[in-house]
C-alpha positions as CSV (number, residue, x, y, z in Angstrom):
1,X,6.1,-32.7,-9.9
2,X,5.3,-29.0,-9.9
3,X,8.8,-27.8,-9.0
4,X,9.9,-27.6,-12.7
5,X,7.3,-24.9,-13.3
6,X,9.0,-22.7,-10.7
7,X,12.5,-23.7,-12.0
8,X,11.5,-22.7,-15.5
9,X,10.3,-19.3,-14.2
10,X,13.6,-18.8,-12.4
11,X,15.5,-19.6,-15.6
12,X,13.5,-17.1,-17.6
13,X,14.0,-14.1,-15.2
14,X,17.7,-15.0,-14.8
15,X,18.0,-14.8,-18.6
16,X,16.7,-11.2,-18.5
17,X,19.0,-9.8,-15.7
18,X,22.3,-9.1,-17.6
19,X,20.9,-7.6,-20.8
20,X,18.3,-5.6,-18.9
21,X,20.7,-4.2,-16.3
22,X,23.4,-3.4,-18.9
23,X,21.1,-1.6,-21.3
24,X,19.1,0.4,-18.7
25,X,22.2,1.5,-16.7
26,X,23.8,2.7,-19.9
27,X,20.7,4.8,-20.7
28,X,20.5,6.0,-17.1
29,X,24.1,7.1,-17.1
30,X,23.9,8.7,-20.5
31,X,20.6,10.6,-19.8
32,X,21.9,11.9,-16.5
33,X,23.1,14.8,-18.7
34,X,26.4,15.4,-16.9
35,X,28.8,13.7,-14.6
36,X,28.0,16.1,-11.8
37,X,24.3,15.0,-11.8
38,X,25.2,11.4,-11.9
39,X,27.6,11.9,-9.0
40,X,24.8,13.6,-7.0
41,X,22.5,10.7,-7.8
42,X,25.1,8.2,-6.7
43,X,25.8,10.1,-3.4
44,X,22.1,10.1,-2.5
45,X,21.8,6.4,-3.3
46,X,24.8,5.3,-1.3
47,X,23.9,7.4,1.7
48,X,20.3,6.1,1.8
49,X,21.4,2.5,1.3
50,X,24.0,2.8,4.2
51,X,21.2,4.3,6.4
52,X,18.7,1.5,5.8
53,X,21.3,-1.2,6.1
54,X,22.6,0.2,9.4
55,X,19.1,0.5,10.8
56,X,18.2,-3.0,9.8
57,X,21.3,-4.3,11.6
58,X,20.6,-2.4,14.8
59,X,17.0,-3.7,14.7
60,X,18.3,-7.3,14.4
61,X,20.9,-7.0,17.1
62,X,18.5,-5.3,19.5
63,X,15.7,-7.9,19.0
64,X,18.1,-10.8,19.4
65,X,19.6,-9.2,22.6
66,X,16.1,-8.6,24.1
67,X,14.2,-11.8,23.0
68,X,17.2,-14.3,23.2
69,X,16.1,-16.8,20.5
70,X,19.1,-19.1,21.2
71,X,18.3,-19.7,24.9
72,X,17.0,-23.2,25.3
73,X,18.1,-24.5,21.9
74,X,19.9,-27.9,22.1
75,X,23.3,-28.2,20.6
76,X,24.1,-30.6,17.8
77,X,27.8,-31.4,18.6
78,X,28.4,-33.5,15.4
79,X,27.5,-30.6,13.1
80,X,30.5,-29.0,11.5
81,X,31.0,-25.9,9.3
82,X,34.1,-24.9,7.6
83,X,35.7,-21.5,8.7
84,X,35.7,-18.7,6.2
85,X,38.4,-16.0,6.0
86,X,37.4,-12.4,5.6
87,X,38.6,-11.1,2.2
88,X,40.8,-8.0,2.4
89,X,38.9,-4.7,1.7
90,X,41.4,-3.8,-1.0
91,X,40.8,-7.1,-2.8
92,X,37.1,-6.6,-2.6
93,X,37.2,-3.1,-4.1
94,X,39.6,-4.2,-6.9
95,X,37.4,-7.1,-7.9
96,X,34.6,-4.6,-8.8
97,X,36.6,-3.6,-11.9
98,X,36.7,-6.5,-14.4
99,X,39.9,-7.4,-16.2
100,X,37.8,-9.1,-18.9
101,X,34.4,-7.6,-19.9
102,X,33.3,-10.8,-21.7
103,X,34.0,-12.9,-18.6
104,X,32.0,-10.5,-16.4
105,X,29.0,-11.0,-18.7
106,X,29.5,-14.8,-18.9
107,X,29.7,-15.1,-15.1
108,X,26.8,-12.7,-14.6
109,X,28.8,-10.5,-12.2
110,X,26.3,-7.7,-11.9
111,X,28.6,-5.4,-9.9
112,X,31.3,-5.5,-12.6
113,X,28.7,-5.1,-15.3
114,X,27.4,-2.0,-13.5
115,X,30.8,-0.5,-13.6
116,X,31.2,-1.2,-17.3
117,X,27.7,0.2,-18.1
118,X,28.2,3.4,-16.1
119,X,31.5,4.1,-17.8
120,X,30.0,3.3,-21.2
121,X,26.9,5.6,-20.5
122,X,29.1,8.5,-19.3
123,X,31.3,8.1,-22.4
124,X,28.2,8.0,-24.6
125,X,27.0,11.3,-23.1
126,X,30.4,12.9,-23.6
127,X,30.5,11.8,-27.2
128,X,27.6,14.2,-28.0
129,X,25.8,13.9,-31.3
130,X,28.2,11.2,-32.5
131,X,27.0,8.9,-29.8
132,X,23.2,9.5,-30.4
133,X,22.8,6.5,-32.7
134,X,24.2,4.2,-30.1
135,X,22.1,5.7,-27.4
136,X,19.0,5.3,-29.5
137,X,19.9,1.6,-30.0
138,X,20.2,1.0,-26.3
139,X,17.0,2.8,-25.6
140,X,15.2,0.5,-28.0
141,X,17.0,-2.5,-26.6
142,X,16.0,-1.6,-23.1
143,X,12.4,-1.2,-24.1
144,X,12.4,-4.6,-25.7
145,X,13.8,-6.1,-22.5
146,X,11.1,-4.5,-20.5
147,X,8.5,-6.0,-22.9
148,X,10.1,-9.4,-22.4
149,X,9.9,-8.9,-18.6
150,X,6.1,-8.2,-18.9
151,X,5.7,-11.4,-20.9
152,X,7.5,-13.4,-18.2
153,X,5.4,-11.8,-15.5
154,X,2.3,-13.3,-17.0
155,X,3.7,-16.6,-16.0
156,X,4.5,-15.5,-12.4
157,X,1.3,-16.6,-10.5
158,X,1.7,-20.2,-11.5
159,X,5.5,-20.2,-10.9
160,X,5.1,-18.6,-7.4
161,X,2.5,-21.2,-6.4
162,X,4.8,-24.0,-7.6
163,X,7.8,-22.6,-5.7
164,X,6.0,-22.0,-2.4
165,X,4.3,-25.4,-2.6
166,X,7.7,-27.1,-3.1
167,X,9.2,-25.3,-0.1
168,X,6.2,-26.1,2.1
169,X,6.4,-29.8,1.2
170,X,10.1,-29.9,2.0
171,X,9.9,-28.4,5.5
172,X,7.8,-30.1,8.2
173,X,7.0,-29.2,11.7
174,X,9.8,-31.4,13.0
175,X,12.4,-29.0,11.5
176,X,10.6,-25.8,12.3
177,X,9.4,-26.2,15.9
178,X,12.9,-26.3,17.7
179,X,13.9,-23.1,16.0
180,X,10.5,-21.4,16.0
181,X,11.7,-18.6,18.2
182,X,14.6,-17.8,15.9
183,X,12.2,-17.6,12.9
184,X,9.7,-15.5,14.9
185,X,12.4,-13.0,15.9
186,X,13.7,-12.8,12.4
187,X,10.3,-12.2,10.9
188,X,9.5,-9.6,13.6
189,X,12.7,-7.7,12.7
190,X,11.8,-7.8,9.0
191,X,8.3,-6.5,9.8
192,X,9.8,-3.6,11.9
193,X,12.2,-2.8,9.1
194,X,9.4,-2.6,6.5
195,X,6.9,-0.6,8.6
196,X,9.1,1.6,10.7
197,X,12.2,2.3,8.5
198,X,10.7,2.2,5.0
199,X,7.4,3.7,6.2
200,X,9.2,6.7,7.7
201,X,11.4,7.3,4.6
202,X,8.4,7.0,2.3
203,X,6.2,9.3,4.4
204,X,8.6,12.1,5.0
205,X,10.9,12.0,1.9
206,X,9.2,9.8,-0.6
207,X,5.7,11.4,-0.3
208,X,4.2,8.0,-0.8
209,X,1.8,6.1,1.5
210,X,3.0,2.7,2.8
211,X,-0.2,1.0,1.5
212,X,0.3,2.4,-2.0
213,X,4.0,1.4,-1.9
214,X,3.2,-2.2,-0.9
215,X,0.5,-2.4,-3.5
216,X,2.9,-1.2,-6.2
217,X,5.6,-3.7,-5.4
218,X,3.4,-6.7,-4.7
219,X,4.5,-8.6,-7.8
220,X,8.2,-8.1,-6.9
221,X,7.5,-9.2,-3.3
222,X,5.8,-12.4,-4.3
223,X,8.6,-13.3,-6.6
224,X,11.3,-12.5,-4.1
225,X,9.6,-14.5,-1.4
226,X,9.1,-17.5,-3.5
227,X,12.5,-17.5,-5.2
228,X,14.6,-16.3,-2.3
229,X,16.6,-14.3,-4.7
230,X,16.7,-10.5,-4.9
231,X,19.0,-10.6,-7.9
232,X,16.5,-12.8,-9.9
233,X,13.7,-10.4,-8.9
234,X,15.5,-7.4,-10.2
235,X,13.7,-7.2,-13.6
236,X,10.3,-7.4,-11.8
237,X,11.4,-4.8,-9.2
238,X,12.4,-2.4,-12.0
239,X,9.1,-3.0,-13.7
240,X,7.0,-2.4,-10.5
241,X,9.0,0.7,-9.6
242,X,8.4,2.3,-13.0
243,X,4.9,1.1,-13.9
244,X,3.2,1.0,-10.5
245,X,5.2,3.5,-8.3
246,X,6.0,6.1,-10.9
247,X,9.8,6.1,-10.5
248,X,11.4,7.3,-13.7
249,X,13.6,5.0,-15.7
250,X,16.5,7.4,-15.2
251,X,16.4,6.5,-11.5
252,X,15.5,2.8,-11.6
253,X,18.2,2.0,-14.1
254,X,20.8,3.3,-11.7
255,X,19.4,2.9,-8.2
256,X,17.9,-0.6,-8.4
257,X,20.8,-2.6,-10.0
258,X,23.2,-0.8,-7.7
259,X,21.0,-1.7,-4.7
260,X,20.7,-5.3,-5.7
261,X,24.4,-5.6,-5.0
262,X,25.1,-3.3,-2.1
263,X,21.8,-2.9,-0.2
264,X,20.9,-6.2,1.4
265,X,19.0,-5.0,4.5
266,X,17.4,-8.4,5.0
267,X,20.7,-10.1,4.9
268,X,22.3,-7.7,7.3
269,X,19.5,-8.1,9.8
270,X,19.8,-11.9,9.4
271,X,23.5,-11.7,10.2
272,X,23.0,-9.7,13.3
273,X,20.3,-12.0,14.7
274,X,22.2,-15.2,13.8
275,X,25.4,-14.1,15.4
276,X,23.7,-13.4,18.7
277,X,21.7,-16.6,18.4
278,X,24.9,-18.7,18.1
279,X,26.4,-16.9,21.1
280,X,23.3,-17.6,23.2
281,X,23.2,-21.3,22.1
282,X,26.7,-21.7,23.3
283,X,26.2,-19.6,26.5
284,X,28.8,-17.0,25.4
285,X,28.5,-13.5,27.0
286,X,29.4,-11.0,24.3
287,X,31.7,-8.1,25.2
288,X,31.8,-4.7,23.6
289,X,34.5,-5.7,21.2
290,X,32.5,-8.7,19.9
291,X,29.4,-6.6,19.4
292,X,31.5,-4.1,17.4
293,X,33.0,-6.9,15.3
294,X,29.5,-8.3,14.6
295,X,28.1,-4.9,13.5
296,X,31.1,-3.7,11.4
297,X,31.7,-7.1,9.7
298,X,28.0,-7.6,9.0
299,X,27.9,-4.1,7.3
300,X,30.9,-4.9,5.3
301,X,29.9,-8.5,4.4
302,X,26.5,-7.3,3.0
303,X,28.3,-5.2,0.3
304,X,28.6,-7.2,-2.9
305,X,27.0,-10.4,-1.4
306,X,25.3,-12.2,-4.2
307,X,21.5,-11.8,-4.1
308,X,21.0,-15.5,-4.6
309,X,19.4,-18.2,-2.5
310,X,21.6,-19.2,0.5
311,X,24.1,-16.3,0.0
312,X,23.4,-15.0,3.6
313,X,24.3,-18.4,5.1
314,X,27.5,-18.6,3.0
315,X,28.7,-15.2,4.4
316,X,27.6,-15.8,8.0
317,X,30.9,-17.6,8.9
318,X,32.8,-14.3,8.2
319,X,30.8,-12.6,11.0
320,X,31.1,-15.5,13.4
321,X,34.9,-15.8,12.8
322,X,35.5,-12.1,13.4
323,X,33.4,-12.1,16.6
324,X,35.3,-15.2,17.8
325,X,32.1,-17.3,17.9
326,X,31.8,-21.0,17.1
327,X,31.3,-21.4,13.4
328,X,29.8,-24.9,14.0
329,X,26.6,-23.0,15.1
330,X,25.8,-22.4,11.5
331,X,24.7,-26.0,11.3
332,X,21.7,-25.2,13.6
333,X,20.6,-22.4,11.3
334,X,21.1,-24.3,8.0
335,X,18.0,-26.5,8.6
336,X,15.6,-23.5,8.5
337,X,17.7,-21.1,6.3
338,X,15.3,-21.3,3.3
339,X,12.4,-20.2,5.5
340,X,14.5,-17.2,6.7
341,X,15.9,-16.6,3.2
342,X,12.5,-16.1,1.7
343,X,11.8,-13.2,4.1
344,X,15.3,-11.6,3.9
345,X,15.1,-11.6,0.1
346,X,11.8,-9.8,0.3
347,X,13.2,-7.1,2.6
348,X,16.2,-6.7,0.3
349,X,13.8,-6.0,-2.6
350,X,11.6,-3.7,-0.5
351,X,14.6,-1.7,0.6
352,X,15.8,-1.2,-3.0
353,X,12.3,-0.1,-4.1
354,X,11.9,2.3,-1.2
355,X,15.2,4.0,-1.8
356,X,14.4,4.4,-5.5
357,X,11.2,6.3,-4.6
358,X,13.0,8.6,-2.2
359,X,15.8,9.3,-4.7
360,X,13.3,9.9,-7.5
361,X,11.2,12.3,-5.4
362,X,14.3,14.3,-4.4
363,X,15.4,14.5,-8.0
364,X,11.9,15.5,-9.3
365,X,11.8,12.2,-11.3
366,X,8.5,10.8,-10.0
367,X,5.9,10.3,-12.8
368,X,2.2,9.4,-12.7
369,X,2.1,5.6,-12.1
370,X,-0.5,3.2,-13.7
371,X,-3.8,3.2,-12.0
């Protein structure tokens, strides 16, 4: 009976995503001052995202190799999963550019909206004084969207309780116990990613303590964990980064929407662990070629994967197919995927917020946060 409370909250924050991202990215691109500075910001962002994603994958593969969560798990021979073809790289890159702007907005394709917003913002900056009225309009519009986000956040504690209660009631010990080792390995990997990788980046380059970072993003973490959606959490992540961590809007408006689409550290770690889990369940000894296929395909598959519940499970067949592993093994993971999804979405959000702090510090764009 309480699930509709959480569903209502999800609908409210989903409603905010497209207008908030579009307006803030335009302002971020326009206020970058020049294309050279925007390019520098983009290079830093992409390099940091590639670093955190690669490290998360290596952590996942290493833990699964050492702890072997698939050993001893009984097969379910009747379970089937449809194979999925890996999309060509050229097609993936071309789809980033929309052929119809209205369709991109209607479908909520954030990556395409990002491209439109960045081009619009750069053009707005190049237009000089003639573009100032439009820039002022989007500044006011973005401010209104942030106020709406604050209003929705007041509803968050009740919605989070409803969502977690619903998930807890759905999953019982009968489902969790057989795959407890897989869940434990996954959560251990996420903990290592948060403490070691993000902790190191924040300490040496973000000049921010890990405790203050976690305190600042607490609202975003609770929403990500309960909704299992890093995309739906984006408005709250932007709010937390600006208000509680002191990241300037110039940085959050570019780094965070971009990261919600290409920086899925939790999903990449999940893919690495699950691929080795399936191999261990079926008693398959992986060779160097298969390990390379898992690592490279998992890195590629994470780019542009939708930050919605279950997206990691939907892209897992790509990794298994490329590594020549039984795709039927997905059926074993599907039963507990929501439990794994809650944590991987949380790590996706933490990774985005961490990179925003490091980029802002390097650009001198950190401001005094709220007490």
